[in-house]
N, C-alpha and C positions, 0 to 999 in steps of 0.2 A: 624612532625602528620604522622600516619599509618591511615589504611584503606579506604576503600571507600569515596569518597566525597559527599555528599548531593544531592540527584538531586533536582534540583529546582521545584517548584511546580508552574504551570504556568498555571491558570484556565482555563479550558475546552480541554486543549493539551494533551497530550504523548508525552514530549519529551525521543527523540532516542538516550536512552546513553546505558550505557554498558548491562545493564539488560537487557534492549530492542531488541540489538544486539544477546544478548545469544540465546534469547530466540524466534528471528525472523529469527536464520541463516539459515534452512530450508526452510520458505518461498519465504526469498529475494535470497539465491542460485538459485532455481527454477523460479524466477520472472526474475534474471539476465539469465536465459534459452534462457530467452525470443528477445536475440540477435537473435540468429539463425532460421529464416523462418520455417527451417524444426522444431525445439523445438514447433515453435508457432503452427504446423499443427499438432503435435503428438500431441499437450494437446489440439487442440479445436475437437479432434480425441476421445480423449477418458481422459477427464477431471481426474475422479476419477483416473482412472492408473497413470498418471501422476503425480498427487496428493500421491501416493500410495509413488511413483519410488524416489521421495525428500526427504519420509520420514515425510511428513508435518502429525501434530497433531491436531485430531477432530476441534479445536477452529480453528486454520488455515484455514483447508476446510470447516468448514462451513461461513468463510468469504469470502473464495474466490466462492464458493458457491452465495453463498449473493452479490456481486458483490458490498459488501458497504464500502469505502475507511475506514471511521475511524475503524470498525470492524477488518480491513487487520493492519491498525497500532496497536490498539489494542491488535492483536496478534502478535505483535512485526515488524510489513511493516517497512521497509522505502521506502518514497517517494519517496527517486530516482528509487527503483526498481519497488515500485507497478506503476510508470508510463510506464514502460515494460508491465507489463498486462495490466494496461487500454489500450493500445496502440491496444490490440486483437481485441478491440472491436470497434476500433476509437475512441475512448476517447481522451481529451490531458488534460494539466493541468491545464486547465480552469476548466474539467467537475470536474475534482479530487477535484480543492475551490472553486467548488458550491456542491461538496456533504459535504464537511466539512462545512460548516457555514451554511447549511441548505436553501442554496440559488437555484434558477433558474439558470441557466449558463446565462441570458440576466442578470439578476440581477449580478449577482455577477460581468461581463462585467464590466457593469455600474460602480460599484463601484469602480473599478477599474479603470476608467476613472476620475470618478470624484476623486478619491484619487491623481493620476495623474497632477489635473488642481492649 
């Protein structure tokens, strides 16, 4: 068999596959840089300059500006690296999950608790 395997269609999701990995390389590389406190401070001091430094395209830059997880994922973001970005603003994975599902954080937490019972 030759060629690229078909991506599974999961309604309401954007699977992180090879195409998304290539699309989001600059965005994910920038978010990975936030492991270093100096880089987090540099981003907060000059967001536009920092995005330019990593070569983000306009879709990625707009997603960063909007702080919307679904836009970041559509722009090629990987949840692991996006968590680094969200952490700058004091957000955690429950905040991200709430955004992805269109719930408040409290609603999302209650759903997680209910699912674990």
